[in-house]
C-alpha positions as a Markdown table, in Angstrom:
| # | Residue | x | y | z |
|---|---|---|---|---|
| 1 | Met | 0.0 | 22.1 | 13.6 |
| 2 | Gln | 1.9 | 19.0 | 13.4 |
| 3 | Asp | 3.2 | 17.9 | 9.9 |
| 4 | Lys | 1.9 | 14.7 | 8.6 |
| 5 | Lys | 3.1 | 12.2 | 6.0 |
| 6 | Phe | 0.5 | 11.4 | 3.7 |
| 7 | Ile | 0.3 | 8.7 | 1.0 |
| 8 | Tyr | -1.7 | 9.4 | -1.9 |
| 9 | Gly | -4.1 | 6.8 | -3.6 |
| 10 | Lys | -6.9 | 7.0 | -6.3 |
| 11 | Ile | -9.9 | 4.6 | -6.6 |
| 12 | Glu | -13.0 | 4.5 | -8.6 |
| 13 | Val | -16.2 | 3.9 | -6.8 |
| 14 | Asp | -19.6 | 3.8 | -8.7 |
| 15 | Gly | -18.1 | 5.3 | -11.7 |
| 16 | Arg | -16.6 | 8.2 | -9.9 |
| 17 | Cys | -12.8 | 8.7 | -9.4 |
| 18 | Leu | -11.8 | 9.7 | -5.7 |
| 19 | Asp | -8.3 | 11.1 | -4.5 |
| 20 | Leu | -7.4 | 9.8 | -1.3 |
| 21 | Leu | -4.7 | 10.8 | 1.5 |
| 22 | Phe | -3.9 | 8.0 | 3.8 |
| 23 | Thr | -1.7 | 7.9 | 7.0 |
| 24 | Glu | 1.0 | 5.3 | 7.2 |
| 25 | Val | -1.2 | 3.6 | 9.9 |
| 26 | Glu | -4.2 | 3.7 | 7.7 |
| 27 | Val | -2.1 | 2.1 | 4.8 |
| 28 | Ala | -0.7 | -0.6 | 7.1 |
| 29 | Arg | -4.3 | -1.4 | 8.4 |
| 30 | Ala | -5.9 | -1.7 | 4.9 |
| 31 | Asn | -2.9 | -3.8 | 3.6 |
| 32 | Lys | -3.2 | -6.2 | 6.5 |
| 33 | Arg | -7.1 | -6.4 | 5.9 |
| 34 | Ala | -6.4 | -7.0 | 2.1 |
| 35 | Thr | -3.8 | -9.8 | 2.9 |
| 36 | Glu | -6.1 | -11.8 | 5.0 |
| 37 | Pro | -7.2 | -14.9 | 3.2 |
| 38 | Thr | -10.7 | -14.7 | 4.4 |
| 39 | Asn | -11.0 | -11.1 | 2.7 |
| 40 | Ser | -9.6 | -12.4 | -0.8 |
| 41 | Asn | -13.1 | -12.3 | -2.2 |
| 42 | Phe | -13.2 | -8.6 | -2.0 |
| 43 | Ile | -10.0 | -8.2 | -4.1 |
| 44 | Pro | -11.0 | -8.1 | -7.8 |
| 45 | Glu | -9.0 | -10.7 | -9.9 |
| 46 | Asn | -7.8 | -8.2 | -12.4 |
| 47 | Val | -6.2 | -6.1 | -9.8 |
| 48 | Asn | -4.3 | -8.6 | -7.9 |
| 49 | Thr | -0.9 | -7.3 | -9.1 |
| 50 | Cys | 0.7 | -7.3 | -5.7 |
| 51 | Trp | 0.5 | -11.0 | -5.2 |
| 52 | Pro | 2.4 | -13.2 | -4.1 |
| 53 | Ile | 3.0 | -11.1 | -1.1 |
| 54 | Glu | 6.8 | -11.0 | -0.3 |
| 55 | Lys | 8.6 | -9.4 | 2.5 |
| 56 | Pro | 10.4 | -6.3 | 1.4 |
| 57 | Pro | 14.1 | -6.2 | 1.4 |
| 58 | Glu | 15.9 | -5.2 | 4.6 |
| 59 | Cys | 17.4 | -2.1 | 2.8 |
| 60 | Ser | 15.0 | 0.3 | 1.1 |
| 61 | Phe | 15.3 | 1.2 | -2.3 |
| 62 | Trp | 16.7 | 4.6 | -1.8 |
| 63 | Asn | 19.3 | 3.5 | 0.6 |
| 64 | Arg | 20.5 | 0.9 | -1.8 |
| 65 | Ile | 21.1 | 3.1 | -4.6 |
| 66 | Thr | 22.7 | 5.6 | -2.3 |
| 67 | Gly | 25.1 | 3.1 | -0.9 |
| 68 | Asn | 23.6 | 3.3 | 2.7 |
| 69 | Cys | 23.0 | -0.4 | 3.2 |
| 70 | Lys | 24.8 | -2.9 | 5.4 |
């Protein structure tokens, strides 16, 4: 069996807390869907803490702190 890298998430739907495991592809698709201006009405106003959307730095956090950046 192939090892998969999962990303954990947690949401509340209809008053019930759900644990979720996403693949990187699923996260990328969901993020793209969430950042489409036509879908902004689906994002509750009190959780838009990721906005404005900014491109991440070229060097990841862990690479920066370990001195592996260009």
